ZAPAGU-479225 format. One line per 5 residues: number of its first residue (from 1); their letters; for each residue z, x, y of N, C-alpha, C, CB. Coordinates in steps of 0.02 Angstrom, whole numbers, plus 50000, padded with zeros to 5 digits. Glycine has a CB too. Layout:
NUM> a> Z X Y Z X Y Z X Y Z X Y  ...
end
This chain:
1> xxxxx> 49418 49852 49122 49395 49831 49188 49351 49885 49219 49454 49815 49234  49301 49863 49255 49261 49910 49293 49302 49934 49352 49194 49877 49317  49275 49981 49390 49311 50007 49448 49269 50001 49511 49330 50080 49436  49303 50004 49567 49271 50004 49633 49297 50064 49672 49284 49936 49671  49254 50091 49715 49274 50147 49757 49324 50124 49809 49213 50179 49791
6> xxxxx> 49379 50162 49816 49429 50145 49866 49409 50177 49933 49500 50168 49844  49361 50146 49966 49338 50171 50030 49315 50243 50025 49392 50165 50081  49334 50283 50074 49312 50353 50077 49365 50402 50052 49293 50371 50148  49412 50377 50012 49466 50420 49988 49445 50464 49929 49526 50377 49968  49391 50447 49896 49372 50482 49836 49406 50454 49774 49388 50554 49842
11> xxxxx> 49448 50404 49783 49483 50371 49727 49446 50308 49706 49556 50355 49745  49457 50286 49645 49431 50222 49622 49489 50180 49597 49377 50231 49567  49480 50115 49596 49531 50070 49570 49497 50014 49530 49575 50041 49627  49535 49984 49486 49511 49923 49454 49511 49867 49507 49556 49905 49393  49467 49817 49499 49463 49765 49550 49524 49719 49552 49403 49723 49538
16> xxxxx> 49564 49720 49500 49628 49684 49500 49683 49736 49492 49631 49630 49444  49730 49734 49539 49788 49778 49536 49852 49738 49529 49791 49822 49598  49908 49772 49535 49973 49741 49526 50010 49737 49592 50015 49780 49474  50023 49677 49616 50063 49668 49675 50137 49667 49657 50044 49603 49711  50175 49715 49682 50244 49725 49659 50296 49694 49704 50257 49798 49653
21> xxxxx> 50277 49646 49745 50326 49611 49786 50373 49570 49741 50291 49565 49838  50344 49533 49694 50385 49487 49654 50438 49522 49612 50340 49446 49608  50424 49584 49590 50475 49619 49550 50527 49652 49594 50441 49672 49505  50516 49650 49660 50564 49679 49706 50614 49628 49732 50529 49709 49764  50590 49570 49751 50635 49520 49778 50600 49465 49816 50686 49552 49822
26> xxxxx> 50638 49414 49836 50617 49354 49873 50565 49313 49837 50590 49375 49941  50565 49316 49771 50523 49272 49730 50566 49241 49675 50463 49310 49700  50631 49236 49686 50675 49215 49632 50695 49275 49590 50641 49161 49589  50742 49264 49545 50770 49319 49507 50721 49347 49455 50834 49297 49471  50715 49412 49454 50679 49448 49402 50724 49507 49382 50606 49473 49426
31> xxxxx> 50744 49509 49319 50789 49563 49298 50751 49629 49298 50818 49549 49227  50789 49684 49299 50759 49751 49299 50716 49760 49236 50814 49805 49302  50742 49739 49179 50703 49748 49117 50640 49705 49117 50747 49730 49057  50646 49644 49142 50587 49600 49145 50535 49629 49193 50606 49528 49167  50558 49657 49248 50512 49687 49296 50475 49746 49264 50550 49711 49359
36> xxxxx> 50511 49788 49228 50479 49844 49194 50429 49820 49142 50532 49889 49160  50447 49770 49104 50402 49744 49053 50339 49715 49084 50437 49690 49010  50347 49683 49141 50289 49653 49175 50242 49707 49201 50312 49609 49233  50270 49759 49232 50227 49813 49257 50194 49850 49199 50269 49862 49299  50230 49861 49145 50200 49894 49087 50142 49852 49059 50253 49905 49033
41> xxxxx> 50150 49787 49059 50097 49743 49034 50035 49749 49077 50121 49670 49031  50045 49753 49143 49989 49760 49189 49952 49826 49176 50013 49756 49262  49990 49879 49168 49959 49944 49157 49926 49947 49088 50011 50000 49163  49957 49917 49038 49927 49914 48971 49861 49876 48972 49976 49883 48922  49856 49827 49017 49795 49787 49023 49740 49823 49061 49810 49722 49057
46> xxxxx> 49756 49883 49087 49705 49924 49119 49709 49930 49194 49640 49898 49102  49755 49896 49227 49760 49901 49300 49776 49972 49321 49813 49852 49327  49742 49995 49374 49754 50064 49398 49777 50066 49470 49691 50104 49390  49797 50009 49499 49819 50007 49568 49883 49966 49571 49765 49976 49615  49934 49994 49604 49998 49960 49615 50012 49958 49690 50056 49995 49576
51> xxxxx> 50029 49901 49715 50047 49894 49786 50120 49874 49792 50002 49842 49822  50158 49911 49832 50229 49896 49842 50246 49906 49915 50273 49941 49797  50310 49906 49931 50334 49918 50000 50407 49938 49997 50324 49855 50045  50429 49974 50048 50498 49997 50048 50548 49941 50057 50508 50048 50103  50526 49883 50082 50572 49827 50092 50574 49779 50033 50554 49790 50154
56> xxxxx> 50532 49789 49983 50533 49744 49925 50596 49760 49884 50468 49752 49881  50647 49717 49893 50710 49730 49860 50747 49790 49889 50700 49739 49787  50733 49808 49952 50765 49865 49984 50755 49929 49943 50840 49852 49994  50694 49938 49918 50679 49998 49878 50677 49985 49803 50728 50051 49892  50700 49927 49781 50703 49912 49709 50634 49915 49677 50733 49843 49698
61> xxxxx> 50584 49886 49710 50517 49885 49681 50492 49957 49672 50469 49845 49727  50500 49999 49722 50478 50068 49716 50514 50104 49659 50489 50106 49783  50578 50091 49653 50618 50125 49601 50597 50103 49531 50692 50112 49612  50581 50040 49523 50557 50015 49458 50491 50048 49441 50549 49938 49460  50447 50052 49490 50382 50085 49479 50392 50157 49457 50339 50082 49543
66> xxxxx> 50437 50193 49490 50451 50263 49473 50476 50269 49401 50501 50293 49521  50521 50224 49382 50548 50227 49314 50495 50214 49262 50605 50177 49306  50453 50163 49274 50400 50146 49225 50350 50203 49220 50365 50081 49246  50327 50229 49276 50276 50281 49274 50304 50346 49245 50248 50294 49344  50366 50360 49259 50397 50419 49231 50401 50416 49156 50466 50430 49260
71> xxxxx> 50416 50356 49130 50422 50348 49057 50354 50349 49023 50458 50284 49041  50303 50324 49057 50237 50320 49027 50203 50388 49024 50193 50270 49065  50209 50427 49077 50174 50491 49081 50099 50479 49084 50191 50535 49021  50060 50532 49073 49988 50526 49074 49961 50518 49145 49965 50468 49032  49900 50493 49151 49868 50484 49216 49905 50431 49256 49794 50464 49207
76> xxxxx> 49923 50448 49317 49958 50400 49360 49908 50352 49393 49999 50438 49414  49927 50289 49399 49887 50243 49438 49892 50260 49512 49908 50170 49425  49850 50230 49552 49852 50236 49625 49909 50191 49649 49782 50215 49657  49959 50221 49681 50017 50183 49705 50016 50182 49781 50083 50214 49679  50012 50122 49809 50013 50113 49881 50080 50082 49900 49954 50068 49905
81> xxxxx> 50111 50108 49953 50172 50077 49978 50162 50061 50052 50233 50123 49967  50213 50033 50082 50209 50013 50152 50273 50033 50189 50197 49937 50159  50267 50040 50254 50325 50061 50294 50323 50027 50362 50326 50138 50302  50382 50015 50389 50387 49987 50457 50431 49926 50463 50321 49971 50482  50434 49886 50410 50472 49823 50416 50548 49834 50413 50451 49776 50360
86> xxxxx> 50569 49895 50400 50641 49910 50402 50666 49918 50473 50656 49973 50362  50620 49924 50521 50640 49932 50590 50678 49870 50615 50578 49944 50634  50732 49882 50650 50772 49827 50678 50798 49847 50746 50830 49808 50630  50771 49819 50800 50723 49763 50800 50653 49787 50782 50722 49730 50869  50615 49740 50755 50546 49755 50734 50500 49745 50794 50524 49711 50673
91> xxxxx> 50495 49796 50835 50455 49793 50896 50403 49848 50896 50501 49798 50958  50353 49840 50939 50301 49891 50944 50330 49958 50965 50246 49868 50993  50378 49955 51011 50407 50017 51037 50445 50056 50983 50454 50001 51095  50468 50021 50932 50506 50054 50879 50462 50093 50831 50546 50002 50841  50396 50080 50834 50350 50116 50790 50336 50185 50818 50284 50076 50780
96> xxxxx> 50377 50232 50798 50368 50302 50818 50355 50344 50756 50431 50327 50857  50327 50403 50768 50315 50448 50712 50378 50465 50674 50282 50510 50737  50432 50477 50711 50495 50496 50679 50521 50440 50635 50547 50514 50731  50516 50378 50659 50541 50321 50620 50501 50312 50556 50539 50257 50661  50435 50314 50562 50392 50304 50503 50400 50362 50454 50319 50297 50525
101> xxxxx> 50407 50423 50480 50415 50480 50435 50481 50474 50395 50414 50546 50474  50532 50448 50426 50596 50438 50391 50587 50387 50334 50651 50415 50439  50549 50335 50348 50536 50285 50295 50494 50315 50239 50501 50223 50325  50446 50356 50258 50404 50389 50208 50447 50435 50164 50348 50429 50242  50493 50472 50195 50538 50515 50156 50578 50474 50105 50585 50554 50203
106> xxxxx> 50600 50416 50125 50638 50372 50080 50594 50348 50023 50667 50312 50118  50532 50330 50038 50487 50307 49986 50469 50363 49938 50424 50277 50017  50461 50423 49964 50448 50480 49920 50504 50488 49869 50441 50545 49962  50566 50480 49892 50623 50485 49847 50624 50427 49797 50689 50487 49887  50613 50366 49822 50614 50307 49778 50561 50312 49724 50604 50244 49819
111> xxxxx> 50502 50336 49743 50447 50340 49695 50446 50404 49655 50381 50332 49732  50488 50452 49673 50494 50513 49635 50432 50557 49639 50508 50497 49564  50401 50560 49698 50340 50600 49706 50348 50644 49768 50276 50555 49712  50303 50693 49774 50304 50737 49833 50253 50715 49885 50290 50809 49811  50206 50673 49866 50155 50649 49912 50137 50577 49893 50091 50694 49912
116> xxxxx> 50137 50532 49943 50118 50463 49931 50042 50456 49930 50148 50416 49985  50015 50419 49882 49943 50408 49878 49917 50374 49941 49925 50367 49816  49954 50323 49962 49934 50284 50021 49995 50252 50051 49881 50230 50001  50005 50260 50116 50057 50223 50152 50022 50178 50202 50107 50272 50187  50045 50115 50205 50015 50066 50249 50067 50043 50300 49988 50006 50209
121> xxxxx> 50049 50042 50363 50092 50011 50413 50100 49937 50394 50064 50019 50486  50162 49914 50390 50176 49850 50358 50178 49792 50409 50242 49853 50321  50120 49768 50426 50113 49711 50472 50155 49721 50535 50134 49647 50437  50141 49775 50571 50179 49787 50633 50158 49738 50688 50168 49859 50658  50194 49737 50744 50172 49697 50801 50101 49717 50822 50221 49706 50861
126> xxxxx> 50063 49670 50847 49992 49680 50862 49977 49743 50903 49966 49620 50897  50015 49759 50955 49997 49818 50996 49995 49883 50956 50046 49825 51052  50030 49888 50901 50032 49950 50862 49963 49970 50836 50081 49944 50804  49922 49920 50819 49857 49935 50791 49811 49970 50840 49824 49871 50767  49827 49966 50904 49786 49999 50955 49823 50056 50989 49765 49948 51007
131> xxxxx> 49876 50081 50958 49917 50134 50987 49895 50202 50959 49993 50122 50973  49858 50242 50997 49835 50306 50970 49891 50353 50951 49791 50340 51021  49949 50348 50984 50005 50392 50968 50031 50379 50897 50062 50381 51018  50030 50316 50874 50054 50301 50807 50008 50333 50755 50058 50225 50796  49943 50328 50766 49896 50355 50717 49893 50432 50721 49827 50326 50728
136> xxxxx> 49905 50460 50779 49911 50532 50784 49972 50556 50745 49915 50555 50857  50026 50518 50747 50086 50535 50709 50072 50532 50634 50144 50489 50728  50034 50482 50612 50017 50478 50542 49973 50537 50521 49981 50411 50527  49928 50557 50565 49887 50617 50550 49931 50678 50541 49836 50629 50607  49983 50684 50582 50028 50741 50577 50069 50739 50513 50075 50742 50638
141> xxxxx> 50090 50679 50493 50128 50672 50430 50082 50689 50371 50157 50600 50423  50019 50667 50376 49971 50684 50323 49960 50760 50319 49904 50649 50336  49957 50792 50376 49948 50865 50377 50006 50902 50345 49939 50889 50449  50065 50871 50345 50123 50901 50312 50121 50893 50236 50188 50870 50339  50074 50852 50212 50068 50843 50140 50111 50787 50111 50084 50906 50105
146> xxxxx> 50142 50747 50155 50185 50693 50130 50146 50631 50110 50236 50675 50183  50087 50622 50139 50044 50565 50121 49973 50591 50112 50047 50509 50175  49938 50563 50064 49868 50582 50053 49822 50542 50098 49849 50572 49980  49840 50479 50111 49799 50434 50152 49844 50383 50185 49744 50400 50110  49818 50352 50238 49856 50297 50268 49809 50240 50286 49894 50321 50331
151> xxxxx> 49838 50180 50287 49802 50120 50305 49848 50072 50340 49770 50087 50242  49828 50009 50343 49869 49959 50376 49869 49895 50335 49841 49945 50448  49921 49857 50344 49925 49789 50319 49928 49744 50380 49988 49777 50271  49888 49691 50382 49881 49651 50442 49892 49577 50427 49811 49661 50472  49907 49540 50480 49911 49468 50475 49845 49434 50496 49968 49442 50518
156> xxxxx> 49811 49463 50547 49753 49429 50575 49690 49471 50570 49767 49412 50648  49634 49437 50574 49569 49471 50575 49563 49515 50637 49512 49420 50573  49588 49491 50693 49585 49531 50755 49623 49597 50747 49613 49491 50814  49680 49595 50713 49718 49657 50701 49678 49704 50655 49786 49641 50669  49645 49676 50605 49605 49717 50560 49549 49752 50598 49576 49675 50503
161> xxxxx> 49515 49715 50641 49460 49744 50679 49484 49799 50726 49424 49689 50719  49543 49790 50756 49571 49842 50799 49591 49903 50758 49632 49815 50837  49620 49892 50701 49646 49948 50660 49591 49995 50638 49682 49921 50600  49533 49968 50619 49481 50012 50591 49444 50051 50645 49432 49971 50550  49463 50042 50708 49436 50084 50760 49469 50153 50758 49447 50052 50829
166> xxxxx> 49526 50158 50723 49560 50222 50714 49528 50258 50655 49636 50212 50703  49499 50317 50665 49460 50349 50612 49500 50369 50550 49427 50409 50639  49566 50375 50556 49606 50394 50498 49624 50336 50452 49668 50426 50521  49611 50275 50474 49628 50216 50433 49577 50209 50377 49630 50151 50477  49601 50217 50315 49555 50213 50258 49556 50145 50224 49572 50267 50207
171> xxxxx> 49606 50103 50240 49610 50039 50206 49644 49987 50249 49648 50046 50140  49627 49924 50236 49658 49867 50269 49679 49818 50215 49610 49834 50321  49742 49799 50216 49766 49746 50172 49771 49682 50212 49836 49765 50141  49741 49629 50185 49736 49566 50222 49739 49507 50174 49670 49564 50263  49764 49451 50197 49765 49391 50155 49693 49364 50150 49813 49337 50185
176> xxxxx> 49671 49355 50087 49605 49328 50074 49608 49289 50009 49551 49384 50072  49592 49225 50013 49590 49183 49954 49550 49120 49970 49663 49165 49929  49546 49073 49925 49506 49013 49936 49534 48970 49992 49502 48973 49873  49596 48984 50014 49625 48948 50070 49626 48990 50134 49695 48927 50053  49603 49052 50131 49601 49096 50190 49536 49136 50189 49664 49143 50193
181> xxxxx> 49482 49106 50214 49416 49137 50210 49393 49173 50272 49367 49084 50193  49431 49170 50326 49408 49198 50389 49389 49272 50385 49461 49189 50440  49423 49314 50346 49403 49385 50343 49329 49395 50324 49446 49422 50294  49301 49349 50287 49232 49357 50265 49182 49342 50321 49217 49311 50207  49204 49310 50375 49158 49290 50428 49131 49349 50468 49191 49241 50474
186> xxxxx> 49171 49400 50478 49148 49458 50518 49180 49523 50496 49163 49446 50591  49243 49521 50477 49279 49583 50463 49250 49621 50403 49351 49569 50451  49234 49585 50350 49212 49619 50289 49149 49661 50301 49200 49569 50234  49103 49634 50339 49042 49672 50354 49058 49736 50391 48993 49629 50395  49105 49733 50437 49125 49793 50475 49160 49843 50430 49169 49774 50534
191> xxxxx> 49202 49818 50385 49238 49862 50339 49188 49899 50294 49288 49823 50297  49138 49864 50270 49088 49896 50227 49049 49948 50266 49041 49843 50196  49032 49931 50328 48993 49977 50369 49031 50043 50381 48975 49945 50437  49097 50038 50385 49138 50097 50399 49170 50126 50335 49192 50080 50449  49151 50099 50278 49177 50122 50213 49253 50120 50212 49153 50193 50199
196> xxxxx> 49281 50064 50235 49353 50053 50235 49369 50009 50175 49377 50019 50301  49417 50029 50135 49438 49990 50077 49474 49926 50101 49484 50031 50030  49467 49873 50063 49500 49809 50078 49543 49790 50018 49448 49754 50094  49607 49779 50032 49655 49756 49982 49670 49683 49997 49721 49800 49982  49653 49639 49950 49662 49567 49961 49730 49545 49933 49605 49526 49928
201> xxxxx> 49774 49525 49978 49840 49504 49956 49848 49428 49960 49894 49538 49998  49902 49403 49931 49916 49331 49926 49856 49294 49896 49935 49302 49996  49826 49321 49843 49764 49292 49818 49770 49222 49788 49736 49336 49767  49831 49205 49768 49842 49139 49738 49881 49093 49785 49879 49145 49671  49883 49110 49849 49917 49069 49899 49988 49052 49877 49877 49004 49912
206> xxxxx> 50025 49104 49859 50096 49097 49838 50103 49051 49778 50138 49071 49896  50053 49049 49736 50057 49010 49674 50021 48943 49678 50127 48999 49657  50002 48921 49737 49967 48857 49743 49903 48856 49701 49951 48842 49816  49867 48913 49702 49803 48915 49668 49809 48929 49593 49759 48968 49700  49870 48923 49567 49877 48919 49494 49863 48848 49470 49947 48942 49472
211> xxxxx> 49867 48801 49516 49858 48731 49498 49917 48700 49464 49799 48724 49455  49974 48735 49463 50032 48711 49426 50085 48678 49469 50063 48768 49389  50076 48679 49535 50126 48650 49579 50113 48577 49593 50129 48689 49645  50167 48541 49606 50163 48469 49623 50210 48455 49681 50182 48425 49561  50210 48394 49703 50255 48375 49758 50328 48383 49739 50241 48304 49780
216> xxxxx> 50342 48386 49674 50411 48393 49650 50431 48465 49637 50420 48352 49587  50387 48513 49649 50402 48583 49636 50460 48606 49681 50340 48627 49647  50506 48643 49652 50562 48671 49690 50565 48746 49678 50630 48637 49669  50599 48781 49724 50602 48854 49721 50673 48877 49734 50553 48886 49772  50690 48934 49705 50758 48960 49713 50773 48974 49786 50767 49024 49671
221> xxxxx> 50836 48976 49802 50857 48987 49872 50834 49054 49898 50932 48981 49878  50829 49105 49854 50807 49171 49876 50732 49182 49869 50844 49224 49836  50695 49128 49859 50622 49130 49854 50593 49112 49922 50596 49080 49799  50549 49154 49948 50523 49142 50016 50486 49076 50022 50476 49198 50036  50466 49047 49965 50433 48982 49967 50483 48926 49982 50399 48968 49900
226> xxxxx> 50547 48942 49981 50599 48896 50005 50616 48908 50078 50661 48903 49962  50623 48972 50096 50653 48986 50162 50604 49008 50216 50705 49037 50154  50539 49014 50200 50494 49040 50251 50433 48995 50264 50470 49109 50232  50437 48933 50246 50378 48890 50253 50354 48883 50325 50393 48822 50225  50399 48890 50372 50381 48885 50442 50388 48951 50479 50423 48831 50477
231> xxxxx> 50391 49005 50441 50396 49071 50472 50465 49090 50494 50350 49075 50530  50516 49063 50461 50585 49077 50481 50603 49150 50472 50633 49034 50442  50575 49184 50422 50594 49253 50407 50539 49304 50424 50612 49260 50334  50476 49284 50415 50418 49326 50432 50359 49280 50441 50404 49380 50375  50301 49307 50453 50243 49266 50470 50233 49211 50417 50180 49310 50475
236> xxxxx> 50225 49149 50441 50220 49093 50394 50156 49096 50352 50223 49027 50431  50107 49136 50374 50046 49143 50336 50056 49177 50270 49996 49179 50375  50113 49212 50261 50128 49245 50198 50151 49196 50144 50180 49299 50208  50171 49136 50165 50197 49086 50120 50148 49028 50115 50266 49061 50143  50120 49018 50056 50069 48967 50044 50009 48976 50091 50099 48897 50054
241> xxxxx> 49997 49038 50111 49942 49056 50156 49943 49017 50221 49876 49044 50121  50001 48989 50238 50008 48953 50301 49983 48882 50299 49974 48989 50355  49962 48859 50240 49935 48791 50234 49992 48742 50221 49882 48788 50176  49994 48685 50256 50046 48635 50241 50043 48617 50166 50036 48572 50285  50101 48611 50136 50105 48604 50063 50066 48543 50038 50177 48598 50041
246> xxxxx> 50074 48486 50072 50039 48426 50048 49964 48432 50055 50064 48365 50087  49941 48464 50108 49869 48475 50118 49843 48521 50063 49855 48506 50187  49881 48573 50048 49860 48620 49997 49854 48587 49928 49908 48679 49993  49901 48543 49912 49897 48509 49848 49835 48465 49843 49960 48466 49837  49816 48433 49898 49754 48394 49899 49694 48439 49887 49747 48355 49966
251> xxxxx> 49694 48497 49919 49638 48544 49911 49634 48570 49839 49645 48602 49960  49692 48582 49808 49692 48604 49738 49658 48552 49694 49764 48617 49715  49673 48489 49706 49641 48436 49666 49566 48433 49679 49673 48368 49682  49545 48448 49739 49473 48449 49755 49438 48507 49721 49462 48452 49831  49474 48561 49710 49445 48620 49677 49442 48611 49601 49485 48682 49694
256> xxxxx> 49485 48572 49573 49493 48568 49500 49427 48553 49464 49543 48515 49483  49386 48507 49488 49324 48491 49452 49273 48549 49451 49292 48430 49482  49282 48598 49493 49235 48654 49497 49248 48707 49443 49238 48686 49565  49305 48703 49410 49327 48756 49365 49301 48742 49294 49404 48763 49365  49269 48791 49264 49244 48780 49195 49301 48763 49147 49208 48844 49170
261> xxxxx> 49286 48719 49100 49336 48699 49051 49364 48759 49014 49307 48648 49002  49430 48762 49009 49462 48816 48974 49479 48876 49017 49419 48839 48919  49456 48876 49079 49472 48931 49125 49533 48913 49167 49411 48947 49171  49585 48953 49168 49642 48938 49211 49622 48941 49285 49700 48988 49198  49652 48898 49325 49635 48897 49396 49650 48965 49428 49673 48842 49432
266> xxxxx> 49705 48997 49409 49723 49061 49438 49668 49113 49425 49790 49086 49411  49642 49114 49365 49589 49162 49348 49526 49146 49387 49574 49160 49273  49510 49083 49395 49452 49062 49434 49460 49085 49507 49442 48985 49431  49521 49077 49534 49533 49096 49604 49528 49171 49613 49603 49072 49626  49551 49209 49564 49545 49282 49569 49473 49304 49562 49588 49316 49514
271> xxxxx> 49436 49272 49517 49366 49291 49507 49326 49273 49569 49336 49256 49446  49344 49220 49603 49310 49202 49666 49317 49259 49717 49339 49136 49695  49377 49287 49722 49387 49342 49770 49344 49402 49751 49461 49362 49772  49340 49416 49687 49301 49474 49665 49226 49467 49677 49314 49488 49593  49203 49407 49692 49133 49397 49709 49115 49432 49775 49116 49323 49714
276> xxxxx> 49166 49445 49817 49155 49478 49881 49156 49553 49871 49209 49456 49933  49099 49585 49881 49094 49657 49867 49133 49700 49917 49021 49678 49869  49150 49673 49975 49190 49711 50023 49262 49719 49998 49189 49677 50091  49285 49675 49954 49352 49679 49928 49355 49734 49875 49375 49611 49899  49399 49782 49886 49406 49837 49839 49451 49818 49781 49434 49899 49874
281> xxxxx> 49508 49788 49796 49557 49771 49744 49596 49709 49766 49605 49830 49730  49609 49666 49718 49649 49605 49728 49718 49619 49697 49614 49542 49696  49771 49598 49731 49838 49617 49707 49882 49556 49693 49872 49662 49757  49866 49516 49643 49912 49461 49625 49978 49488 49600 49880 49415 49572  50030 49452 49614 50096 49471 49588 50106 49441 49519 50151 49448 49635
286> xxxxx> 50159 49462 49487 50178 49435 49421 50252 49446 49410 50136 49469 49364  50283 49399 49375 50354 49404 49359 50366 49409 49284 50392 49344 49386  50312 49401 49245 50318 49405 49172 50257 49443 49145 50322 49334 49140  50264 49473 49086 50206 49506 49055 50147 49460 49045 50226 49536 48989  50160 49398 49027 50105 49350 49017 50065 49339 49081 50131 49283 48991
291> xxxxx> 50100 49334 49137 50065 49326 49201 50023 49387 49217 50116 49313 49257  50050 49446 49205 50013 49508 49219 49950 49512 49175 50057 49569 49207  49956 49494 49112 49899 49495 49067 49846 49445 49087 49921 49482 48995  49868 49386 49108 49821 49334 49130 49784 49356 49193 49857 49268 49143  49819 49389 49239 49786 49414 49299 49732 49464 49281 49837 49446 49347
296> xxxxx> 49748 49510 49237 49699 49561 49217 49638 49529 49184 49731 49611 49170  49649 49477 49145 49594 49445 49108 49542 49413 49155 49621 49393 49061  49563 49398 49216 49516 49366 49263 49457 49411 49278 49552 49349 49328  49466 49477 49272 49411 49523 49287 49354 49517 49237 49437 49595 49287  49368 49488 49179 49316 49482 49127 49278 49416 49130 49348 49490 49059
301> xxxxx> 49297 49372 49175 49262 49308 49181 49192 49319 49210 49302 49259 49225  49144 49275 49192 49079 49279 49224 49084 49261 49298 49029 49232 49189  49037 49285 49338 49037 49270 49409 49025 49196 49422 48984 49311 49444  49047 49173 49481 49036 49104 49500 48963 49094 49519 49082 49084 49558  48938 49033 49508 48870 49017 49527 48866 49003 49602 48844 48956 49488
306> xxxxx> 48805 49003 49628 48796 48988 49699 48822 48918 49715 48722 48994 49718  48812 48871 49670 48837 48803 49681 48913 48801 49683 48811 48755 49626  48945 48838 49639 49018 48841 49640 49043 48873 49705 49044 48880 49580  49011 48926 49726 49032 48959 49788 49025 48911 49848 48990 49022 49800  48970 48874 49850 48961 48827 49905 49013 48771 49903 48890 48796 49903
311> xxxxx> 49029 48748 49843 49077 48693 49837 49147 48715 49857 49077 48667 49766  49166 48777 49839 49231 48803 49860 49234 48807 49936 49245 48872 49828  49180 48832 49965 49178 48837 50038 49184 48768 50071 49114 48871 50061  49154 48718 50041 49157 48651 50069 49228 48625 50069 49111 48603 50029  49265 48637 50015 49335 48616 50013 49375 48650 50068 49367 48631 49944
316> xxxxx> 49363 48715 50077 49397 48752 50130 49380 48723 50199 49378 48826 50127  49315 48713 50212 49294 48689 50278 49323 48620 50293 49218 48686 50282  49325 48576 50244 49347 48507 50255 49422 48501 50261 49322 48463 50200  49458 48536 50217 49530 48523 50210 49575 48578 50237 49546 48512 50139  49553 48639 50233 49599 48695 50247 49588 48727 50315 49591 48747 50194
321> xxxxx> 49525 48741 50332 49509 48778 50394 49543 48750 50456 49436 48780 50404  49545 48684 50466 49577 48659 50527 49650 48680 50535 49573 48584 50528  49683 48698 50480 49753 48717 50483 49765 48792 50490 49788 48691 50422  49715 48833 50472 49728 48905 50469 49680 48949 50508 49728 48926 50399  49617 48927 50515 49565 48973 50541 49581 48997 50612 49498 48938 50541
326> xxx> 49612 48955 50652 49625 48974 50722 49688 49016 50730 49631 48912 50765  49728 49021 50676 49792 49057 50680 49787 49129 50657 49844 49021 50640  49744 49143 50608 49741 49210 50580 49672 49241 50581 49767 49210 50510
end
């Protein structure tokens, strides 16, 4: 895989990375050994970016990453984690330097390192993105050598635009896929102008854009696609990108004729994201080595044509935008 510059950090990453939420939890059962095999497959395929969080399996995801990287040795990939969602209650007032530093200390231990490559505020309440005290605290933690860089993970475009007004923010993680195009309308241009890295998460809309789901699809009780469809546990935009399931299935069928014969829909959806130069890295999840290998292979597909890009946008405008554009 080719690489892209990770904003102004001086680091580079492959355009497809490994999203480690699924090996941590709330995506159905994944054994420890299967999780390790899946991450190893992603790294063997050339991925150089891993995204995790301290709440993925209550540290399980971070610990699996540490075990795999420790066993592999050699050059370490860029490992990004997140902090903040452990706060209870999860309020803007709870986001203090002391609280975040304690979470960072825990992640340092889980990942077995002395300095985190990147820590991201994990979708905090909206006021946090405009709180200078929070970012001053992150600057102080960085000065101690506990983190090399910091960024944010956001739910909305408005939060992303507010966050990058803070000069220390080197990256923004945001949902971007064929069912969530709003970031491209204004935010991406601003991110490029300020040399801010963009991490595109939920690239397959929680599996919808694999093209394998039907009205009869079911999910395990501990899978967020069962328990968070209406935002019962966290923002509903994280589950199926906030699109009503039946609407999304109709949109998937509308997209199907646009995909070249022999190309998996998931690979097509990932390659579509990579057409956007503002996106630094896409982080699809995987629960099996085969899924990780298939995700990596998407980077080798030819680019989409102008006609394909227009047709994808038309499906979004007609079927999806009325349900999501005004919310995020």
